[in-house]
Each structure stands twice: as structure tokens, then as C-alpha cells.
N, C-alpha and C positions, 0 to 999 in steps of 0.2 A: 846483086840484084834481090828485090823483094818480092816476093809474091803473095796477096792478100786476098782471102774472100771468107763470106760468110754464106754458109748454107742455111737456110731458113726451115728449122725443122726442129722438132722436140728429139733431143739426141737419143741414140740408142741406148737399151738398157742389157742388152743381149751381144757377149761378147766373144772374141773367139776362144774363149776357153768351154763354149758352150756346144764342146763335140758330142756326139753320138757314136758309141759303137754297134756294129754290127759283123755278121758273120760272112765270109765268102769261102767256102768249103770249110776247111779246118781252123782257117786265121781270121782274127780278129781283125776288121777296119774300123778305122776312125772317118767319119764325115759331119760335115756341117750339120747342126740342128736346121730345123724349118726357121725358128724365129732368127737365128742368127744369118741365114740365108738371107730372110727378108731387112736385117739391119745392112748389110752388106749390100744387097741389091737399092737402097734408098742411099746410104752415102754414095756409092758409086754415080748413080743417076745425078746427083746434086754436086758432085765433084768432076763430071765428066765436060760439063760446060767450062770449068777454070782450068781445065788443061794448059799448061804452057805450049807454046807453039815449038819447042824444043824439049827432049827428055833433059832436066837438070844433072851439070854432072860438078864435079870438084865436091868439096868440103861443105856440107848442107847442114843449116840450122832449122830446127822445125818444133815451132808452139802450136799447140792447139788447145784450143779453149770452149770448154763447153757448159752451157745455159741452160737451166732446166727451167720451166715455168713455175711461178709460185704456186707453194702448196696450198691449200686451203686453210692451213693451220698457223700460216703466215701472217702477221698481223699486220697494220698499217706503218708502226714504229717501224718494222722491220724493212717492209716495201717501200720506205721513204727511203732507206739506204742505195737503192739503186740496185745491188744485188749483194749475193752474203756466198759467203764459202759452201759449198757440198761435201759431207762430211763421210756421208754413207755410200754404199755400194750403187754404182760401179767404181771398180777400182781405177783412178785416173792413169798408171801404167798401160793397164789394160786398153783402155780407152787410146792412149796414144798409140797403140798397136794394131789396134783396128782400122784407125785411120790414114797411117803410113802404110800397111797392108792394101788398103785400098788406091792409096795416091800410086803403089808402085804396080798395081795392077792395071790401070790408067797409063802407065809410063809416064808419070812426072819425073821420075828419076832415072838416068841410063843404069845407077845401081845403088838399091836401095841401103847397102853398105856403106855408100857413103855420107850419110847421116849420121854426123857426131855427134852431135846434141839435138837431144828432146826436153821440150817444156811439157807439160800437161796440166790443164787448170780445170776445176769445176765448181762450178755456179748455180745458183736459185737465182733468178732473177726475171726482168721484166720482158725482154726480147729473147725467146728462147732459140738455142740455135746452136750450129759449130763454128767458131773462126778458125782460121788456121793464117798462119805465117810462113813461108818457107822461104828461106834467106840463103842466098850460096855467098860462101864467105873463100879468105885463101886461105893459106896452110895455119898462117896466125891467130884463124879464127875473127878475122874482122871481115864486114861485110865488104862484097866487092860491088 
């Protein structure tokens, strides 16, 4: 079964690597920065309405596509292409991790270790947002 949805938003740029360190007694403690907490809350709120009726089990493929709005420097010829790849920060793998962590928090999966394949893409384009495909597969990786 395939689950597909679009989160209409400007994708986050603050990711899971944006931790802050504080101390509790003699020990350092890592915690989420305010910007990271805001990014997570935005994704959690938008994703919550797309939660499957039951947590997904078994082998799972996830594809996440992030599209940022055009920059002012993108001219008409570039915009006519519909979208172009984004080769600047944030890193695609870190974006995927944030999305999968949010889906795991919302119980999209019985166990996020069941995610065996992740594809993450990032673009500039006309319609900003985060598009997600979650595909349940059999043990051979074929969609079920």
C-alpha cells in the first residue's frame, strides 16, 4: 500500500543536528534548539492529519521531496523549467531524517527500523512544500 501526501509549507532549514548543550550539575545535556523545536512542531502538525489508520509494519520505503520557493535571483528562464535541484544546505539526508523522526513520533510506523530505503530530494520550484510517499513492500522490496 502506498501513502502519499503534500505538506503545504516552506520546508524547514533547521534540522536535527541543531542541538544545544547545557549542563545539569556536572553533566552536559543535549537538547533541541528553539528553531529545531519550531521545525518539528510545524512538520508534526502538518503530518498529523495524514497519519495512517494503523501503524505501518513490515518493509517500508520512504521518499521525501522538499521544494523551496524560487529565489529572487531565479529568472524567467529558470522558472519556466518548473523546478530545479537545490544544491545548497540543508543536506538531503538530514532532511529525510527529520521527516522520518516526525513520522515515527506520530506512529506512522510500528518500528522505524522497518524503513529499509529512503530517497530524499530537494528543489526550488513554484509550489513550496514537502511531498511524502510511504510504500509498504514485501521482503523482496516490491510494493504490496
